[in-house]
Residue frames relative to the residue before (quaternion, step in Angstrom):
aa qw qx qy qz dx dy dz
X 1.0000 0.0000 0.0000 0.0000 0.00 0.00 0.00
X 0.5055 -0.6248 0.4982 0.3255 3.57 -1.05 0.78
X 0.8217 0.1909 -0.1594 0.5128 3.61 -1.11 0.65
X 0.2068 0.8458 -0.4806 0.1041 3.59 1.17 0.46
X 0.6731 0.4661 -0.3127 0.4815 3.62 1.13 -0.39
X 0.6902 0.4837 -0.2718 0.4646 3.58 1.22 -0.36
X 0.8062 0.1395 -0.0295 0.5743 3.57 1.12 -0.73
X 0.1595 -0.7515 0.6293 0.1171 3.50 -1.32 0.40
X 0.2110 -0.7189 0.6469 0.1420 3.54 -1.16 0.73
X 0.3491 -0.8003 0.4556 0.1731 3.57 -0.45 1.24
X 0.7832 0.0667 -0.0242 0.6178 3.59 1.16 -0.62
X 0.5721 -0.6287 0.3970 0.3462 3.58 -0.98 0.76
X 0.6649 0.4925 -0.3133 0.4660 3.63 1.17 -0.39
X 0.4661 0.6970 -0.4367 0.3260 3.62 1.26 -0.16
X 0.2079 -0.7535 0.6051 0.1515 3.55 -1.16 0.65
X 0.6363 0.4415 -0.3397 0.5337 3.55 1.27 0.58
X 0.2232 -0.7137 0.6445 0.1593 3.50 -1.37 0.45
X 0.2803 -0.7610 0.5626 0.1607 3.59 -1.05 0.75
X 0.4513 -0.6892 0.5012 0.2648 3.55 -0.93 0.94
X 0.2912 -0.7648 0.5534 0.1549 3.59 -0.90 0.96
X 0.7625 0.1137 -0.0907 0.6304 3.56 1.38 0.02
X 0.5854 -0.5423 0.4476 0.4035 3.57 -1.26 0.23
X 0.0958 -0.7956 0.5980 0.0180 3.55 -1.01 0.88
X 0.4256 -0.7159 0.5023 0.2324 3.56 -1.02 0.85
X 0.5942 -0.5226 0.4673 0.3943 3.53 -1.24 0.53
X 0.7387 0.3837 -0.2980 0.4671 3.55 -1.02 0.82
X 0.4766 0.6594 -0.4439 0.3754 3.59 1.26 -0.23
X 0.3238 -0.7445 0.5525 0.1886 3.58 -0.90 0.93
X 0.1002 -0.7875 0.6079 0.0135 3.55 -0.89 1.03
X 0.2254 -0.7301 0.6236 0.1651 3.53 -1.27 0.42
X 0.0793 0.7976 -0.5831 0.1329 3.54 -0.42 1.31
X 0.8494 -0.0650 0.0055 0.5238 3.56 -0.80 1.08
X 0.7328 -0.4500 0.2268 0.4573 3.55 0.93 0.94
X 0.6412 0.5016 -0.3249 0.4813 3.59 1.27 0.10
X 0.3388 -0.6928 0.5889 0.2417 3.55 -1.16 0.60
X 0.0592 -0.8022 0.5925 -0.0442 3.54 -0.70 1.18
X 0.2217 -0.7500 0.6055 0.1471 3.57 -1.01 0.81
X 0.4463 -0.6805 0.5072 0.2837 3.59 -0.81 0.99
X 0.3637 -0.7500 0.5179 0.1921 3.57 -0.84 1.02
X 0.7937 0.1484 -0.0479 0.5880 3.59 1.11 -0.71
X 0.6220 -0.4906 0.4333 0.4297 3.55 -1.29 0.30
X 0.1713 -0.7797 0.5984 0.0682 3.54 -1.10 0.75
X 0.2962 -0.7784 0.5322 0.1524 3.57 -0.74 1.05
X 0.6868 -0.4562 0.3767 0.4222 3.53 -1.31 0.35
X 0.8257 0.2204 -0.1795 0.4872 3.58 -0.87 0.99
X 0.4951 0.6513 -0.4430 0.3667 3.59 1.23 -0.11
X 0.4067 -0.7268 0.5140 0.2054 3.56 -1.21 0.62
X 0.0380 -0.7416 0.6661 0.0704 3.52 -1.23 0.64
X 0.5677 -0.5966 0.4468 0.3496 3.55 -1.23 0.49
X 0.3073 -0.7523 0.5561 0.1744 3.57 -0.93 0.91
X 0.7509 0.1114 -0.0865 0.6451 3.58 1.39 -0.04
X 0.6147 -0.4944 0.4212 0.4474 3.58 -1.26 0.05
X 0.1138 -0.7804 0.6142 0.0283 3.56 -0.95 0.96
X 0.3176 -0.7732 0.5251 0.1598 3.56 -0.72 1.08
X 0.6429 -0.5135 0.4063 0.3974 3.55 -1.23 0.60
X 0.7854 0.2879 -0.2440 0.4907 3.57 -0.89 0.98
X 0.5657 0.5982 -0.3818 0.4199 3.58 1.23 -0.38
X 0.5254 -0.6392 0.4679 0.3106 3.58 -1.13 0.67
X 0.3199 -0.6854 0.6232 0.1988 3.53 -1.21 0.74
X 0.1352 -0.8191 0.5570 0.0256 3.57 -0.61 1.18
X 0.0745 0.7602 -0.6372 0.1025 3.56 -0.84 1.14
X 0.8228 0.0859 -0.1141 0.5500 3.60 -0.87 0.94
X 0.6746 -0.5278 0.2879 0.4284 3.57 1.14 0.64
X 0.7182 0.3672 -0.2499 0.5356 3.61 1.26 0.12
X 0.5586 -0.5999 0.4527 0.3509 3.55 -1.21 0.52
X 0.1594 -0.7755 0.6041 0.0915 3.56 -0.97 0.92
X 0.7908 -0.1571 0.1031 0.5825 3.57 1.28 -0.12
X 0.4547 -0.6553 0.5313 0.2856 3.50 -1.39 -0.18
X 0.5177 -0.6254 0.4869 0.3223 3.55 -1.14 0.68
X 0.2791 -0.7696 0.5547 0.1483 3.59 -0.88 0.97
X 0.7517 0.1189 -0.1121 0.6389 3.56 1.37 -0.02
X 0.6172 -0.4940 0.4187 0.4469 3.57 -1.24 0.12
X 0.1443 -0.7852 0.6005 0.0454 3.58 -0.94 0.94
X 0.3174 -0.7659 0.5352 0.1621 3.55 -0.74 1.10
X 0.6426 -0.5030 0.4125 0.4048 3.53 -1.24 0.52
X 0.8082 0.2534 -0.2112 0.4879 3.58 -0.91 0.97
X 0.5494 0.6269 -0.3893 0.3921 3.59 1.27 -0.15
X 0.5671 -0.5888 0.4681 0.3356 3.55 -1.15 0.75
X 0.1425 -0.7487 0.6417 0.0859 3.56 -1.05 0.85
X 0.2348 0.7466 -0.5789 0.2287 3.54 -0.59 1.22
X 0.8191 -0.3034 0.1774 0.4533 3.59 -1.26 -0.22
X 0.6229 0.5685 -0.3438 0.4129 3.61 1.13 -0.48
X 0.8102 0.1823 -0.0999 0.5481 3.62 1.16 -0.39
X 0.6644 0.4411 -0.2864 0.5310 3.56 1.29 0.40
X 0.1555 -0.7419 0.6453 0.0944 3.54 -0.95 0.93
X 0.4273 -0.7375 0.4696 0.2301 3.57 -0.59 1.18
X 0.4245 -0.6677 0.5490 0.2694 3.54 -1.20 0.61
X 0.7336 0.4611 -0.2087 0.4535 3.57 1.24 -0.40
X 0.8089 0.0504 0.0017 0.5858 3.61 0.92 -0.85
X 0.5229 -0.6324 0.4588 0.3409 3.61 -1.13 0.54
X 0.0793 0.8441 -0.5216 0.0958 3.62 -0.07 1.27
X 0.6447 0.5390 -0.3314 0.4290 3.59 1.12 -0.52
X 0.1182 0.7989 -0.5771 0.1215 3.60 -0.59 1.12
X 0.6542 -0.4847 0.3992 0.4216 3.54 -1.31 0.27
X 0.6061 0.5571 -0.3585 0.4403 3.61 1.01 -0.76
X 0.6499 0.5028 -0.3243 0.4687 3.63 0.94 -0.79
X 0.6123 0.5405 -0.3522 0.4571 3.59 1.03 -0.73
X 0.6749 0.4914 -0.2963 0.4640 3.59 0.89 -0.92
X 0.6527 0.5354 -0.3145 0.4341 3.58 0.92 -0.91
X 0.7783 0.3312 -0.1692 0.5059 3.59 0.94 -0.85
X 0.5790 -0.6721 0.3408 0.3114 3.57 1.23 0.46
X 0.4769 0.6491 -0.4635 0.3695 3.59 1.06 0.62
């Protein structure tokens, strides 16, 4: 896998990659044959999209859905409360949109 020291994919069906270390904004990544520049700092364990994910599509981690995309998510983009509605708890709010600049 490209970036194998920077990210891990926990299940082959996952559409997210997990950071294995903190990464600075501007870091160049190679995902699915594309060169992607991180737009924001990324903390250990944070998720990025391993492919383009359309609004309403399920976010898959560890082979199971953890939520749905609340907006279109580009490959390499951070996936967090600003663009993910949890399948388990009510986490998506207007405050999260403001905090993450959406």
